[in-house]
Each structure stands twice: as C-alpha cells, then as structure tokens.
C-alpha positions in Angstrom: 4.5 -89.9 -41.3 2.1 -88.5 -38.6 -0.5 -88.1 -41.3 -0.1 -91.7 -42.4 -0.4 -92.9 -38.8 -3.6 -90.9 -38.3 -5.1 -92.3 -41.6 -4.2 -95.8 -40.5 -5.9 -95.3 -37.2 -9.0 -93.8 -38.8 -9.1 -96.7 -41.4 -8.8 -99.2 -38.6 -11.6 -97.6 -36.6 -13.9 -97.5 -39.7 -13.2 -101.2 -40.3 -14.0 -102.1 -36.7 -17.2 -100.0 -36.8 -18.3 -101.9 -39.9 -17.6 -105.3 -38.4 -19.4 -104.4 -35.2 -22.4 -103.3 -37.1 -22.4 -106.5 -39.1 -22.2 -108.7 -36.0 -25.0 -106.7 -34.3 -27.1 -107.1 -37.4 -26.6 -110.9 -37.3 -27.5 -111.0 -33.6 -30.6 -108.9 -34.4 -31.6 -111.3 -37.2 -31.2 -114.3 -34.8 -33.5 -112.6 -32.3 -30.8 -112.2 -29.7 -30.9 -108.4 -29.8 -33.7 -106.0 -30.6 -33.2 -102.9 -32.8 -33.5 -100.6 -29.8 -30.6 -102.2 -28.0 -28.6 -102.2 -31.2 -29.2 -98.5 -31.8 -28.4 -97.7 -28.2 -25.2 -99.6 -28.3 -24.1 -98.0 -31.5 -24.9 -94.5 -30.2 -22.9 -95.2 -27.0 -20.0 -96.5 -29.1 -20.1 -93.4 -31.3 -20.2 -91.1 -28.3 -17.2 -92.8 -26.7 -15.3 -92.7 -30.0 -15.9 -89.0 -30.3 -14.7 -88.4 -26.8 -11.6 -90.5 -27.4 -10.9 -88.6 -30.6 -11.0 -85.3 -28.8 -8.7 -86.7 -26.1 -6.2 -88.0 -28.7 -6.2 -84.7 -30.6 -5.4 -82.8 -27.4 -2.6 -85.3 -26.6 -1.1 -84.9 -30.0 -1.3 -81.1 -29.8 0.4 -81.2 -26.4 3.1 -83.5 -27.7 3.8 -81.3 -30.7 3.9 -78.2 -28.5 6.5 -79.9 -26.3 8.7 -80.8 -29.3 8.5 -77.3 -30.7 9.5 -75.9 -27.3 12.4 -78.4 -26.9 13.7 -77.6 -30.4 13.4 -73.9 -29.8 11.2 -73.3 -32.9 9.4 -70.0 -33.0 5.6 -70.4 -33.0 3.2 -68.2 -34.9 2.4 -66.4 -31.6 6.2 -65.7 -31.1 6.5 -64.2 -34.5 3.4 -62.0 -34.1 4.8 -60.7 -30.8 8.1 -59.8 -32.5 6.2 -57.9 -35.2 4.7 -55.6 -32.6 
C-alpha cells in the first residue's frame, strides 16, 4: 500500500513537471519568457523538489520507526545486539 502511494505521488509529480514545461515552452514561444528565465525556473523547481523529496523520506522513516517501536518489533540493530 505504501509503495502504491509513493508511486502515485511520483507519477503525479512527473505529470505536473511535464505540464509546467509545456506551459513554459508556450510562454517562451509567445515571447513572454526567455529561455534563460525558463531554465532558471526549472532548475529552481527541481532543486525545491529534491529538497522536498529528502524531507518526505525522513518523515516516512521517522513514522515507520515510531510504528515499529509502538508495536514492539525488533529492529535489525536489536537482533545484532542480541547476537553479541
């Protein structure tokens, strides 16, 4: 279920990226934007997207750790400590 949710999010982000690029290209063709502005905007958008991806991954990891702790499930680290 989590995997499907992540795939849906990634698919939505890719679709949004394609639509933004199409609209920027149209504005460029109409002379309302120059290619430098378009590239700068896309790079900024990409950077913000990467930052958001990192943040979301950390939030997901944290949530999973909390669930594991609440359920009392042994982690890999717990098992390794018991083996010693």
